[in-house]
C-alpha positions, 0 to 999 in steps of 0.5 A: 428825254426827262422823266416826269419827276425830273421835269417837275423838279426842274420846273420848281427850281426855275420858279424858285429861282425867278421868285428869288430874283424878283425878291432881290430885285425888289429889295434893291429898288426899295429906298430907305424911308428917311425922316423929314426932320429929326430931334432928340428932345431929351436923353433922360430915360423915358417911361412914357410920352405923349404928343399934342394933337398937332405935335407942337407939344411933347410930354414925358414921364421919366424913369425918376417919375419927374414930368417934362413938357417941350415945345417941339417947334423951338425944341426947348423944355417948357416945364419940368415937375419933380415927383414930390410936386406931383405926389409920391405915387408912381406915375405910369400914364401921360396924356394931353387934351386936344386944346393943349390946355391940360396935361394929366399924369396918372398913377395907380389910384389918382390923376393929377391935372396940370394947366399948360398955359401956367404950369400950375398943378390944379390938383389930384383926383382919387379913384377906385375900381370895383376890386380894392386892389385894381389900378389904372391901366389906360387913360384918355383926357376928353378934347377940352380936358374937363373929364377923363376916361380911366381904364382899370385892371379889374375891367372897370372904366371910370369917367372922371368929372374934374369940376364936379369931383365925381366918377361914373363907373362902367363895367363892360369889360371883365379884365384889365382894360388895355385901351380906352378912349372917346369916340366922340363927346358922347361915346367911349370905347374900350378893349381889354385882356378879356378879348372884348371890345366895346363902344357905348353911349356915355349918357345911357350906358348903351352898348352900340358895338361890341366885338369878341376876339381870340386873344387880348386887344393890343391896339384900338383906335377910332377915327370919328370923321370917317367912322372907322375903327382899327382893332387888333388882337395878339394873334391874327385879327387886325380889322378895319371896321366901318362903324356906321354899318358895323361891317369889316372893311378889310383885314391887314394883309402880310406875309408873316404868320403874325404881326403884333401892333401897339398903336394906330392912326387913321390918315386921309379921312380913314383911307390910310392907316399907320400902325406901330409895332411893340418895338421900332417898326412903323407901317403905312396901310391902305385901309380899304384893301388892307395892303401894306404901302411901306414900312420903316424903322424909327431912329433908336438909341437903345435896343428897347426903343419903341413908339409912344405917340404918333399924330399929324403936324400942321405941315401934314407930316406924320410925327412919331415920338419914341421912348428915346425921346426922339421926335421924327416927322415923315412925309407919308404921302410920298409912300402912298402907292397909287394904282 
């Protein structure tokens, strides 16, 4: 007759064996996630990249500080501008307006605006933070391209008005602003190294929502249609928030102790969320439960490859654009796990 200790050991061994068997069977059943379409638009090293909201345009800042724009349907380069055409300042941020009329490239203390219908450089706008040495750390054009939000390394957020040549200054964060954007025409959000996230009224400068985390904000995205936000820090806070009621809907759930997220995009009116890692992993989540639906990797041509941009194209597929210049589309709907 087995002793109590021997019986416990035998039971534990059987449980572990069964668990490993289930895990192995699950791994065997998982089919690789393959792209619907894949194109490497450029082999010239990429520093930063952006996609238009419908994925029809891709824009790159290359390592030599030249800037190119590509038509993703024809896979042809539409424009290229050399660094001396854009100014001698090193460029670090690139963004497109939702109407696809304007491209903005931003360096330490200036933003250059380009008309994508003509390819002409409209001009450059200088800006400064509270501290004399502060530089731009994040930026987003307004949907129509008439203004832009610029986050600075001293915590300042500037709203540039290109027509008036003015810059309004907001000082909610106290340290480097890592993420800044328009929640709507009237509201802006920002998250920074100071572990704080803010949503405020641009006209009145009234803070509508604010949150405090244990570490720096690594990802921040708002879906204006569903009034949901995804905010993630560098430790273990990865929240999906209902902005209408200022309540946490869910937190992303995974087995690992830590995961680090860089970008996010809400899908299906906020019901699902896509995130990217600092490297090559893309993950689909159920936003209501925080449960992982699927994970896969983008195609890599270098060990440092990462996802710079993601959006939905006119076919309803998820599109990713990488630092290797690779454009891929994914049928995320086939990955959704239904009860």
